N, C-alpha and C positions, 0 to 999 in steps of 0.2 A: 515725416513718419518713416520708420524703418521698413525696408523691403521684406524683412523676415520677422516673424513673431515666434518667440520661444515659449513652448508649452510643455506641461508635464504629460507623462504617458496617460495618466488618468483623464486629463482634460481632452486629449486627442481621441482616446477611445470613446469617451462619452459623446463627443460631438459627431464622430463618424457614425456611431450607432443611431443617433437622432437623424442624421442626414439620410442614412439608409432606410430608416423608418419612413421618412418623408417620400421615399421612392416606392413605397408599398410592400416592402419586404417584411417577413415575419420576424419574431423576436430571435429565433435561432440564427437566422441570417444576419440580423443586426449585430448580434454578439460576435459571430464569426468574422464579419467584415471589420468590426472594431479591433478585434485581436490581431488580425492579419495586417491591417494597415499600420497599426502602432508598432508591431514587431518589426515590420519591414523598414519603417522610418527610423526606428531606434538603432537598427544595425546597419544602416546605409544601403539597404537593398532597394529602396525606393526613395524618390524625392517628390517635391510638390507637383511637378509635371505629371509623373506617373500616377500619383494619387488623384489628381484632377481628372485625368483621362479615364481612370477606372471608375470613379464616381459618376462621371457623365455617361459612361457606357452601360451602367447597370440596368437590367430589364427584369422587373418582377414577374412578367408573364412567362419567362423561361424558368421552368420548374427544376430542371436538371439536365445535364448533358445526355445525349442519346447514344446508346451503344450501337455502333455500326458493324463491328467485326470482333468476334472472340475466338481465339485459338489457344492452344496449350502454351504458346510462347508470347502472345501479345493481345492487348485490348486496344481498340480504336474507337474513339468517341467524337461526336460533334457537339460543341458547346454553344452553337448558334450565336456566337459573338459575345457571350457573357464573359466579363472580366473574371480573373481568378480570385477576386476578392470574396467570392462566395462559391459554394459547391466544392467539388473535387475530392473531399475526404471520403465520401461513400465509394467513389471510383477506386481509390487507393485501397480501401478495406476489401473490396471485391477481389482485387488483384492478389492481395496478401492471402486472403482466405482460399483462393483457387491455386496458389502457387505460381502465378503468372508474373514474369519478371520485367515486362515492358508495357507501358501505357503511353499511347499517343492521343492527345486531345486536340482535335482540329478546331479551327474557327473560335479560338479563345483569344483573350486579350490581357495585357498587363501580367504576363506569366510569372514575374518575380514574386507575386503574391501567393503563388503555389508553394513557395519555400516554407513560410510559417505554417501553412496548412499541413504539410507533410511532417515538419519538425514536431508539431504538437501531437500528431498521431503517433509518431515513433516514440515520443516521450511517454505517452500514456499506454500504448499497446505494443510497440515494437513491430518488426516485420520479419518474424522468424529468425531474429538475430542478425539480419542483414543490414548493411549500409545502403544508402540511396543517393542517386544522382538525379538532379532536376535540370533539364535543358530548356532554355527560353530565350527570347530576343528582348533586348532593351529598346527604349523608344527611338534610339538612333539607328536601330537595325542590326546592332552587333549581337552575335550569338554568344550566350553565356551558359556556363554549367555551374550549379551549386551543389556541393557535396555535403551530405549529412551523415553523421555516425549512426550506428544502429540504435542509439538512445535518443536521437534527434538533436544532438549537439552540432553546432555550425562548424564545419571543417574548413571551408574555403570557397571563394568565387574564382572560377577559371574561365579561360577562353579556349574552346576546342579548336584544334588545328584544321579540322575538316568540317565543312558546313553540310549538315544533312537534316535541316529543320526548316519547315515553311515559316514565313514571317509571322503567321498567326497561329502557331502551334506550340504546345508544351509537350515535352517528352520526359517521362519518368522511368528510370531503370532501377531495379532492385538487385543488389549484388555488388561485387567488387568494382571499384571505380577504374575505368581505363586510364592509362598514363599519358595519352596523347593530347595534353592540354598545357597551356601557359597560365601560370598563376596571376590573377588580377588583384586579389586580396586574400591574405592568409588568415589563419585563426587569430593571431595576435592583432592584426589590423582590424578585424571585425570586433574583437573584444574591446579594443581601444576606442572605436567609434561608439560602442554601446556605453562605455564609461563616460565619454564626453556628453552623450545624450542624457544620461542619468544626472550628471553634475550640472550641466548648463541648460538643459531643456532640449526638446526636439524642435528643430527649425522648420517652420511652415511658412510659405510665401504669404505675406500679410493679406494680399488681395484674395487669395484662396481661403484663408482662415475667415475673413469677413464674409465671403460668399457662403461658406459652409454654415456660419451662424445664421445667415438669412434663411437658408434652406431649412435648417433645423427649426427655426422659429415659425416657419410657415406650416409646420405639421400640426 
């Protein structure tokens, strides 16, 4: 049996939604998680390890991140360990509405899933014409920055030269992107990955795919 199962975006989204339902989340959160997981896997922002870690960490008893500090320049939240597969959008909307250009989310997990959350918001609503940078850590502990255009288009994955992010933190900045980064994957690389996913299917570790089917069937 192959170590990897190739699935369509529709198959992955549907299964994620059912798994998240089995964890006690409402329909909105199910749909949110399905979209973010599929988007991230389609574009190479997440792999099976990150998906598995995120699904295992979901906690339906955590309703939303808690606002700790609000100033004219920054918002600081506590996510209580909730992976970025759910929530976040309301936080970003609050920042945009208030004209606040930095958000720090402490005690979150699997921060790469914040990228599709913000990309979708920008596509639908924008952020006063501004572009956005999302800082997070990958599972290996490497700090990454993902840049989005003002319309939510994927601009690139970068590695910041200076580390100013806790291991379990996501930082979102609204406004021009700083230049102090090394490119990991450019726009063309991301688009090529998406094309391969659309043509060949999204690769999911077979043991994880089977486990997800078991979880979904138990609901």
